[in-house]
C-alpha positions as CSV (number, residue, x, y, z in Angstrom):
1,M,65.6,-54.0,68.5
2,N,65.9,-52.6,64.9
3,L,63.9,-49.7,63.5
4,I,61.6,-51.8,61.4
5,R,60.5,-53.9,64.4
6,R,59.9,-50.7,66.4
7,A,57.8,-49.3,63.6
8,I,55.7,-52.5,63.4
9,Q,55.1,-52.4,67.2
10,R,54.1,-48.8,67.1
11,R,51.6,-49.7,64.3
12,E,50.3,-52.7,66.3
13,S,49.7,-50.4,69.3
14,Y,47.5,-48.1,67.3
15,A,44.2,-48.4,69.3
16,M,41.3,-47.1,67.3
17,W,37.7,-47.7,68.3
18,I,34.3,-46.9,66.8
19,E,31.6,-45.4,68.9
20,R,28.2,-43.7,68.5
21,Y,28.3,-39.9,68.6
22,K,28.2,-38.3,72.0
23,P,27.9,-34.6,72.6
24,R,31.4,-34.4,74.1
25,W,32.7,-34.8,70.6
26,H,30.7,-31.9,69.3
27,N,33.6,-29.4,68.7
28,E,35.9,-32.1,67.3
29,V,33.3,-33.2,64.8
30,I,32.8,-29.6,63.6
31,D,36.5,-28.9,63.4
32,L,37.1,-32.1,61.4
33,A,34.2,-31.4,59.0
34,S,35.5,-27.8,58.5
35,A,39.0,-29.2,57.7
36,V,37.7,-31.8,55.2
37,F,34.8,-30.0,53.5
38,G,35.0,-26.3,54.5
39,E,33.8,-24.1,57.3
40,G,30.1,-24.1,57.8
41,Y,29.4,-27.3,55.8
42,F,28.5,-29.5,58.8
43,T,27.8,-27.5,61.9
44,E,25.1,-29.2,64.1
45,P,26.1,-32.8,64.7
46,W,24.0,-33.1,67.8
47,L,20.9,-31.9,66.0
48,Q,21.7,-34.3,63.1
49,T,21.7,-37.2,65.5
50,Q,18.3,-36.2,66.9
51,Q,16.6,-36.7,63.5
52,R,14.4,-39.8,63.3
53,D,16.3,-42.9,62.2
54,S,19.6,-41.1,62.3
55,V,23.0,-42.6,63.2
56,M,26.5,-41.2,63.5
57,Y,29.6,-43.1,64.2
58,L,33.0,-41.8,65.2
59,A,36.5,-43.3,64.8
60,C,38.6,-42.3,67.9
61,D,42.0,-42.9,69.2
62,E,43.2,-42.2,72.7
63,A,46.3,-40.2,71.6
64,A,45.1,-38.7,68.4
65,G,41.4,-38.0,69.4
66,L,38.9,-37.9,66.6
67,L,40.1,-39.6,63.4
68,G,36.8,-39.6,61.4
69,F,33.1,-39.8,61.4
70,A,30.1,-40.8,59.3
71,H,26.5,-39.8,59.4
72,G,23.4,-41.5,57.8
73,R,19.7,-41.6,58.2
74,I,16.6,-43.2,56.7
75,L,14.7,-40.7,54.7
76,P,11.0,-40.0,55.4
77,K,8.6,-41.3,52.7
78,G,9.1,-39.3,49.6
79,G,12.1,-37.6,51.0
80,L,14.6,-38.3,48.2
81,R,13.6,-35.5,45.8
82,P,13.7,-32.8,48.5
83,Y,17.1,-34.2,49.7
84,L,18.8,-34.2,46.2
85,G,17.0,-31.3,44.7
86,P,15.3,-30.8,41.3
87,D,18.3,-31.8,39.2
88,V,17.8,-35.5,39.9
89,G,14.6,-37.1,38.6
90,D,15.4,-40.4,36.9
91,F,15.3,-42.6,40.0
92,P,15.9,-46.3,39.5
93,P,12.8,-48.4,40.2
94,E,14.1,-50.0,43.3
95,V,15.3,-46.6,44.7
96,R,11.9,-45.0,43.9
97,D,10.0,-47.9,45.6
98,A,12.2,-47.7,48.7
99,D,11.7,-43.9,48.8
100,A,8.0,-44.3,48.6
101,G,8.0,-47.0,51.3
102,G,10.3,-45.1,53.7
103,T,13.0,-47.7,53.6
104,L,15.6,-45.7,51.7
105,A,18.7,-44.6,53.7
106,V,21.4,-42.1,52.8
107,I,24.9,-42.0,54.2
108,E,25.5,-38.3,53.6
109,V,28.7,-37.4,55.4
110,V,32.0,-39.4,55.6
111,A,35.1,-37.5,56.8
112,V,38.5,-38.8,57.8
113,A,41.4,-36.6,59.0
114,A,44.0,-36.1,56.3
115,T,46.7,-37.4,58.5
116,H,44.9,-40.7,59.0
117,R,43.7,-41.7,55.5
118,R,44.5,-44.9,53.7
119,Q,44.3,-46.8,57.0
120,G,40.8,-48.3,56.5
121,I,39.1,-45.8,58.7
122,G,36.6,-44.6,56.1
123,F,35.7,-48.2,55.2
124,T,35.2,-49.1,58.9
125,L,33.0,-46.0,59.4
126,L,30.9,-46.7,56.3
127,R,30.4,-50.4,57.3
128,A,29.3,-49.4,60.8
129,T,26.9,-46.8,59.5
130,H,25.6,-49.2,56.8
131,D,25.0,-52.0,59.3
132,A,23.2,-49.7,61.7
133,L,20.9,-48.3,59.0
134,V,20.0,-51.8,57.8
135,G,19.4,-52.8,61.4
136,I,16.7,-50.1,61.8
137,G,14.9,-51.0,58.6
138,A,16.7,-49.7,55.5
139,D,16.6,-52.1,52.5
140,K,18.1,-49.7,49.9
141,L,21.0,-47.4,50.6
142,L,22.6,-44.4,48.9
143,V,25.9,-42.8,49.7
144,T,26.6,-39.3,48.6
145,F,30.1,-37.9,48.4
146,K,31.2,-34.3,48.0
147,R,33.9,-34.7,45.3
148,G,36.4,-31.9,44.9
149,P,39.9,-31.7,43.4
150,K,41.4,-32.7,46.7
151,A,39.0,-35.6,47.5
152,A,40.3,-39.1,48.1
153,E,39.3,-41.9,45.8
154,V,36.3,-43.9,47.1
155,D,35.4,-46.2,44.2
156,G,37.4,-49.2,45.6
157,I,35.9,-48.8,49.1
158,M,32.4,-48.6,47.7
159,R,32.8,-51.8,45.6
160,R,34.1,-53.7,48.7
161,L,30.9,-52.7,50.5
162,G,28.7,-53.8,47.6
163,F,27.8,-50.4,46.2
164,S,27.8,-49.3,42.5
165,L,28.1,-45.8,41.1
166,W,24.6,-44.5,40.3
167,R,25.6,-41.1,38.9
168,K,27.9,-38.1,39.0
169,Q,26.4,-34.6,38.8
170,P,27.2,-31.0,39.6
171,S,27.0,-30.6,43.3
172,Y,23.5,-30.1,44.7
173,W,24.9,-27.7,47.3
174,R,26.4,-25.4,44.7
175,E,23.9,-22.6,45.3
176,Q,24.8,-22.5,49.0
177,C,28.5,-22.6,48.0
178,N,28.1,-19.8,45.5
179,R,26.2,-17.7,48.0
180,G,29.1,-18.2,50.5
181,E,26.9,-20.0,53.1
182,F,30.0,-22.2,53.8
183,K,33.6,-21.9,52.9
184,C,34.4,-24.9,50.7
185,V,38.0,-26.0,50.9
186,D,37.9,-26.7,47.1
187,R,36.2,-23.5,46.0
188,Q,37.8,-21.4,43.2
189,D,35.9,-18.5,41.6
190,R,32.8,-20.7,41.7
191,C,31.7,-24.2,43.0
192,V,33.9,-26.8,41.3
193,C,32.7,-29.9,43.2
194,E,30.5,-32.7,41.9
195,A,28.3,-35.1,43.7
196,M,28.9,-38.8,43.5
197,L,26.0,-41.0,44.3
198,F,26.5,-44.7,45.0
199,R,23.6,-47.2,45.5
200,K,23.0,-50.6,46.9
201,A,20.0,-52.9,47.3
202,V,20.3,-54.9,50.6
203,Y,17.1,-56.9,49.9
């Protein structure tokens, strides 16, 4: 058996599965979030999943453990402005209407381990979270990305899922970053990240 065939068989034996968050993954989720975003950025996964209309999916592997996770939720009525902060005010009509009606969902965290990127894991997590949110009543969705100098490209994935870029802006977490409330992996002498917001109308 040659080396190429062996490599193909190893790749085919890669056994990833997607599951809903369980408390047993608590420490692994925090560790992965700290590695991808910075220490203190995402610290309470169990509490996040206890929010109303909240979903979190994990990508797992028997040998490698946790490969990635995604978290999303349907915002309460009128919850978009408090979520994004005062810098965003020009909401598209369909986003504004969904926000007022309580049918606007946000996928706010997507993280994949650096050693397992470019294998479709982020896409699979986003699709699972997207489908779950639509299944519990979302008809418009936003996805927010923390975009720093080391971040992976996401435009292609988002197009495949039917999302379009709504806007880029200075990060709405910059005050927390500048106060040192979490240790961003991309931080220099100040917050250098931007927020990328993608949107999609399901109905």
